[in-house]
N, C-alpha and C positions, 0 to 999 in steps of 0.2 A: 368154758372162761369161767374164773371164779370170782365171786365179787365180793368186796369185801363191805363189812357190817356198816362201816360210816358210810360207805357211799349209798347204800341201801335205806339208812337213816335221810341221810339228805335226799334223796329223791322222793322219798315219802314225804318228808316236811314240806317240800315244794309245791308238792300235789295237794296236801289240805292247805295250804296256803292260797292255793291257784282256784280251789274249790271255795274257801271262806271268801277271798277276795270276790269271786262270780256273784257267791248269793248276797252281799251287801249292795249290791247296785243301788245306785239313787233312783229314787221314783221319778218318772216323768213327770213335767210340771202338768196339773189337771187331772192325774189317776189319784184314785182314793186311797186316802192313807190307811183305811182299814176295811180289811174284806174278811166275811163271816163262810164260812163252809155251806154249802147249799146245792140240793139235787133236787132235779125236777123227774118223777118217774110219768112216762108217756104211756097209756093203756087203750086199746080200742076194743069195747064189748069185752074188756078183762083180759084181753090176749095182749103180750107186751108187742110193742113198735119199736123198732129196731133199724136206725139209721135215719132218725127224723133231725132236722137242726132247729133247734131251740135258741131263740133271742129274746132276752131282757129288754124292753126299754124303756126307761126312768120315765115315770108320769108327770114328774114334776118339768119335764121340757129337755132340750136338749144337753148330750154329755159328751165330754171329748172320748171315751172310751165305749167299747164293745161287752157285753155279757153274752157270752154264747156257749154252746157245748152239743154234741151228737149224742142222742141216746145209742147204749150199746146194747150187747145180746138182751140185757135183763130190763130193756128199756128205760133205763138210766143215764140222763143226762146230769153230768159233774161239770158245775157251771164255773166259767174261768172269765176273767176280766183281763181285757186287752186294749192295748192304745199303741199304735204303731206296731212297732215288732217286740214290745214289751207286753209280757203276760204272766199272770198268776192265777194259781186257783183261789177261787172264792168268789164274793159278789158284795157289794157294799148293801147295807139295809137299805130299804125304802120300798116303795110301791111301782110295779111294774106292769106295761102291757108286755105280753108274750105274743111274739110271732113264730110260730111252729108252722114247719113244710117238709113234706116228705114225698119223695119220687122212689115209687118201687123197683127193683132193679129185674130188667128184662131178663126171662130165661134164656135168651138167645147172645145175650151179652159175649161179646170176643176179648180176648185177651190183646195189649196191645202188640205184641208179637205176631199175632195171626192177624192184626189190622195194618200191619206194616208190608205185608205180603199183595194187599188187594189193590187194585187199581182205583183211580178217582172215582170212576163210575161204579165200580163195586161198592167202594165207601158209599156213595150217595143212595145206592139201595138199600144197603145196611142199614144206615142212618133213620132211612125213612120207615124200613121195617122195625127196628127198635121202636121208633115214636107211636106207630101204630099199635105195637104190642103193648107198651106202657099206657098210652092212652084207656086201652081196653081193660086194664087190669084196675082191681079195687083200689082206692087209694084212701087210707083209713084217718089221714087229718082233713078235714074239710078245707074247701080251696080257700074261703074267707079267714081262715086262720093265718094265711101267709101273706095277708097284709094288715101294715100297721092302724088302718082307717077301717078294718071290718071285724078283725079279730074279738072275739068275746071274752079270751082268757086274760084275767088280772090276776098277779101273784102279789105277794106281801112277802117281802124278806126280815124275818124279824132280828132284831141286834144280837140274838144270839145263834144266827143261823138256822139250819134245819133242813126241811124236807116237802116236797108237795107232790100229790099223785093227781094228775090232770086225767080224766077219763071220759074218754071219746065215747058217746053213746049217741046211734042216730034218733033225730035229729036232734040232741041237748048235750051240752056241756056241764060236766061235774068237775069242779076243782076241791079237792079234800083236803 
């Protein structure tokens, strides 16, 4: 089938128009008008911590949005601001309390396909085994960091954005 040039140009125009329209979404009420790029790097005694959940909560009180990310293989969390289902990369500047959690992955973890072949009794035994393994594994992030009332980690996001390194050392915490 041979497509004519006018047809291809029309399809391309409609595609670009659809993308531009999608990118110009109206911000939800309460969503911050200005976000700045911000990354949080999390290390434990100098080693990267992959898969940690990082949340920033405004010191000045409740906000209608969430600032969250997960650390990648390089231990970097590229922070995003989310409200309902609307999400954008970046963070409003301000002073935050950081809540950080991390659950190591069990070496016995099975795929969903493998789990679907198991009986209820086998799944119950498997779940107990995984919980026991995870409880026995080292947890690089202190438990108190996972609670807004006990976390010692405070972050200042400057008006121009930036990054921070959070170094977990036993038993002290250093934010650089």
